[in-house]
LUMMI-383149 format. One record per residue: x, y, z of N, C-alpha, C in turn; residue in three letters. Coordinates in steps of 0.2 Angstrom, whole numbers, plus 5000, padded with zeros to 4 digits. Example, Ala and Ser with C-alpha at 12.3 -4.5 7.8 and 13.67 -1.06 7.14 Angstrom:
% residues 2
506649725039506249785039506649845039ALA/506449895035506849955036506450005039SER/
***
This chain:
% residues 120
496949174999497549225001497949195007MET/497549155012497949125017498349075015ALA/498149035010498648985007499249015004ARG/499149065000499749104997500249125002LEU/499949165007500349195013500749135016LEU/500349085018500749025021501248995017ARG/501148995011501748965006502349005005SER/502249075007502849115006503049145013ILE/502849115018503049145025503749145026ARG/504149105023504949105024505249155019ASP/504949185015505249235010505249295014VAL/505849325014505949395017505749455013LYS/505549505016505449565012504949565007ASN/504349535008503849535003503449605004VAL/503349634998503049694997502549684991VAL/501949714992501449714987501349784985TRP/501249794978501149854975500449844971PHE/499949884973499349874971499149944967THR/498849934961498649994957497849984956ALA/497650034953496950044951496450034957ASP/496650074963496250074969495850134970THR/495950184966495650254966495750294972HIS/496250274976496450314981497250294983TYR/497550314988498250294989498250274997THR/498650224998498750205005499350165006ALA/499550155012500150115014499850065020ALA/499850005019499649955024500149915026HIS/500249895033500649845035500249785038PHE/500449725036500049665038500449635043TYR/500149625049500549605055500249545058ASN/500549485058500249425060500149425068PRO/500449465071500349475079499649505080ALA/499349535075498749565076498149535072LYS/498349475069497849445064497549385067ALA/496949365064496649305066496949245062ARG/497149255056497649205053498349225054PHE/498749185057499449205059499949175056THR/499849125051500349085048500749125042GLU/500949185043501349215038501849265041PHE/502249295037502749345039502449415038SER/502649465042502349525041502549555034PRO/502149595031502249625024501949695023PHE/502149735019501949795017501549795010TRP/501049835010500649845004500649915002GLU/500749944996500750014994500250014989PHE/499750064989499250064984499250134981MET/499050144975498950204972498650194965SER/498250244962498050254956497350234955GLY/497050244949497450264943497450334942PRO/497850364938498050434937497450474934LEU/497050444930496450484927495850444927HIS/495450444933494850404933494450434939ALA/493850414940493450434946493750414952GLY/493650444958493950424964493450384968THR/493750344973493350304978493750304984PHE/493450284989493750274996493850204997GLY/494250195003494350125005493750085007PRO/493750025007493249975009493349965017SER/492849935020492949925027493549865028GLN/493949875033494549825034494249775039THR/494549715039494449665045495149645047ASP/495149605052495749585056496049515054ASP/495749485048495949425046496749415045THR/497049475042497749475041498149525045PHE/497849555050498149605054498349665051GLY/497849695046498049755043498049815047ILE/498649855046498749915050498749965044GLU/498250015044498250065039498650125042VAL/499250125039499850165041499650235038VAL/499450235032499350305028498750295023TYR/498350335022497850335017497650405015GLN/497450425009497150485007496650465001LYS/496050495002495550474997495050524997HIS/494550524992494050574991493550574997CYS/493150624998492650635002491950615000THR/491950614993491350594989491550534984LEU/491050484983491250434978491250464971PRO/491650444967491750454959491850524958ASN/492250564962492450634960492850634954MET/492750684950493150684943493850694944ALA/494250674939495050694940495150764941PRO/494750804938494850884939494850904946SER/494650864951494650874958495350874961GLU/495850834957496450834959496650774964GLY/496250734965496350674970496550614966LEU/497050624962497450564958498050554962GLN/498350494962498950474965499350424961PHE/499950424963500450374960500950364965PHE/501350314964501950294968502550294964GLY/503150294968503850304966504250254970ASP/504550204967504950154971505650164969VAL/506150164973506850164972507250124977ARG/507750084974508150044978508850064977ILE/509150084983509850104983510350054981ASP/510750064977511250014974511749984980ALA/511950034984512450014989512049984995LYS/511550014998511249995004510749945003THR/510449944997509949894995509249914999ARG/509249975002508649995005508150014999GLU/507450005000506950014996506550074999MET/506450134995506050184997505450184993SER/504850194996504250194992503950264994VAL/503750304989503450374990502750374987VAL/502250384990501650394988501550474986LEU/501350484980501250554978500550574975ARG/500450644976499850664973499950684966ASP/499450714963499450734955500050784954LEU/500250824958500750874957501450844958THR/501450784961502150754962502350764969GLY/501950794973502150804980502150744984ALA/502650734988502650674992502150674998ALA/501750624998501250625003501450575009LEU/501750525007502050475012502650445010PHE/503150425014503750395012503950345017THR/504050285015504350225019504950195016LYS/505450195020506050155018506150095021THR/506250035018506249975020506949945020LEU/507249915025507949895025507849825022ASP/508449795019508449735016508549685022PRO/508349625021508349575027509049545026ALA/
***
């Protein structure tokens, strides 16, 4: 991962979308708070799957300066989809401003977290 991040450090506005995580989260990776610092800051948005057992996040470490900005997950492992803790994301890019808005949503479609990123 360090080699990949180092190789794209001059690329602006890197965003990662991660699925099949069994919970939802927004993470900001900040080299100023990391042990490995040879990369540009980036966002990661996680959600899904829509119909599977739920799990919570693993322990984080400071290798890449992760900041858990938002997360929602189950209280018990492998809760059934009928418990309603299923999540998905919605991404839109405004044609005029080129701003990208990411919305993390629950099973009903309700917005749980929204982040708008400006273009570089």
